[in-house]
N, C-alpha and C positions, 0 to 999 in steps of 0.2 A: 383412684383417678390420677394417673401420672400426667395427664394433659396439663393440669395446673402448674406442675413443676417445670414442664417444658416451656410453657407460655411465659412464666416468670423469668426463666433464664433468657429466652429470646428477647423479651421486652427490656430486661436489664441491659443486655448487649446493645440493643438499638438506642436506648436512652443514653448510655455512656458514649456511644459513637456520635450521637446528635450533639451532645454537649461539647465533646472534643472538637467537632467540626463547625461549631457555632451555627448550627441549623436553627431555623425559625420554627419549623414544624415538620413532622414526619406525616405525609399524607397517604402513603400506600406502602404495604408490606406484602411481598409475595414469598411464600414458603413452599418448598418441595417436601412432601410427606410420603414416606414409604408406606406401601399398602400392608406391609407386615411389621410396621413399627408399633402396632398396638394402639395407635391414636384413633379415638372415636371422634369423627368430625364434629358432631353436635356438641360434645363436651369441650372440645378444643375451642370452638367458636365462642361458646359461653364463657370459658375461662379468659379468652382474649378480650372479650367485651367488658368483663368485670375488671380485668387488670389494666386496660388502657385508660380507664377513668381515673386511675391513681397515678398517672404519669404527667410529666411536664411537657413532653414533645409529641405524644401520640394520642391525645384525647379524641381527635377526629380521624384517626387512621383507619383506612379501609384494609381489610385482610383478604388476601387471595391465597387459596390453597391449591396446589397442583399435586395430584397423587401420582406417585411413581410406582410402576409395576414391580412386584417382587420377582426377581430372576435368579435362579440357582444354576450352578455349574457342576457337571458331573466329571469327576477326575478319571472315571473308568473309560467313558466313551468320548470325553472332551466336547460334550454338547451342552447347550443351555436350554432351560425350560421354565415355564411360568410356575413359580413356587406355590402360589395359592391354589392352583388347580391340582398339583401332584404332591406337594409336601417335600419330604426329604428323600424319597425314593425316585430315581430317574425313570421317567416314563419310556425312555428309548431303550435302555439296556437293563433296567431293573436294579442297577447298582445303588449302593447306599453311601458311596464316598462322594458326597455332594456338599456344597457350601453356598451360602447366599452371596450373590454378587451385588444386587441392587434391591432397594425397597425396604431397608431397615431404618434409615435415618430421617431426621427432620433437619432440613438445611435452609438457611436464608438464601433466597435466590436474587431478590431485588428489593431495594428500598428507595422510594421516591420522597424527596424532600423539597421544601421551599425555604 
C-alpha cells in the first residue's frame, strides 16, 4: 500500500508550509491523481483521514481528488492516445515506441487556508 507513503509525504509538505506561512488552519486540499499512478482511491482517502488526525494544521481538512487521464505519446506516428485503454502499443499505428505523457503523478493542485 504505497498510498500511505504518498499521503504522509503530502501531509508533511502541507504542514511545513502552513507553519512557515503562519497559517491558522488548512481547511481544504485538492490533489491531482494520475489514473496510472497506482493509487487506489479508497486506500488513499483512508490513509489521509488517519494521517490528518495526527497533524497540527489539517485536523479538519477536506480532501478533494481530481483524477487525471493517462495519455501516452507514440514517437512513430506522433499521436496521443488513452493509456488505460490501449497500454504501451499505439492503437493508431501499432508502434511500440510510446511513453506516458500524463497520468502518472500525484500533485498538489490547491490548498485553502484560514
